[in-house]
N, C-alpha and C positions, 0 to 999 in steps of 0.2 A: 934301662930299657931306653932304645932308642925308636925314631919312627920316621917315615917320610909324610911329607905333607904335601900333596898335588905335585908330585915329582912324576915326570914323563920317563918312560923306560920302555926299551925294546925286548919284549918277553918271548922266551922260545914256545913252541907248541912241538906235542909229539907228532903230530900229522899235517904240520901244515907250515907256513913261512912265519917268521919272526913277526910280532904284531906291537905296534905302538899302543901302550894304554898310559894312563896317568893313575899312580898309585898313591894310596892316602891309608897309612895305617903303620903298625908295629909287627914285631914278630910274633904276636898272639892273633892278631886279627886284623885284616887289611879289606879296603874296597879298591875295584879296580873298573876303571871306565874309560870307553874309547874317548879320542880328543874333543870330540862333540858332546860328550857327556851322557853317555849310555852307560849303564852299569852291566858288567859280563863276570862270568865266573868260567872256571875250567871245567870243561865236561870231559871227565875222565874216559867216558865211552867213544867218544870222537876223537880225543886227542887235540882239542882245539879250545879257545876262549870262545865262548858263546854268548850272546845277550841274553840277560837275566830278567826273569818277572819274578814278582813276589807273590808268593802264594802263603796264606796263614802266617805271614810274617817272615818266612823264610824265602832265600833266592832258590829260583831252580832253572836250569837250562831252556831255553827255547828250542834248542839244536840246531839256531841259525848262527852260523860263524861271526864273528867280530870284524872279518873282512867284508862281509855282506852289509847292504843296508839294513837298518833294524827294522824287525818286525812292527807292523801298526798297533799293537797292543802294548807295546813297552814304554814305559814312562822315564825319561831323563833323568839322572840323580836319585834314582830308586836306592832305597836302603833297607835291610833286614831290620826287623823290630829289636827293640834294646834286649827283650827277653832272649831273643834269638841270639844275639852277639854274646851275652853275658854267658850264655849255655856253652857256644862254642870256645871262648877263651877259658872257660873251666876245664872243658874236655883237653885241651891242648895242654893246659898248666899240668893236669892230670898224668898226660901221656908222658909229657918230658920228665916229670917226678919218677914214673915207674922205669923211663930208659937210665935214667941218672943211676937208680937201685940197682940194675941190671949191669951196669959198667963197672960198679965199685967192686974193688977185689973182696 
């Protein structure tokens, strides 16, 4: 498994221009931040990376695009809880295993 650590990348969005983000993670779990350090997540409904706030240990979209200034209620360098990260990694590993089973002859 390989990872990226604090690597700047231009990422595409479904309904907006490419956005420069700082990526930290691997194929199972990654954090995305603006160059100024605010956490963002991809909002599927909007097709955009939006600022993230943490609720009950989990990121939720603020619905404010990462190309706009951050809302006043978000903290820089926010992170999901360890429990949430472990759960997401497990879900992705199980999904990958199911996909591999379907691909085998």
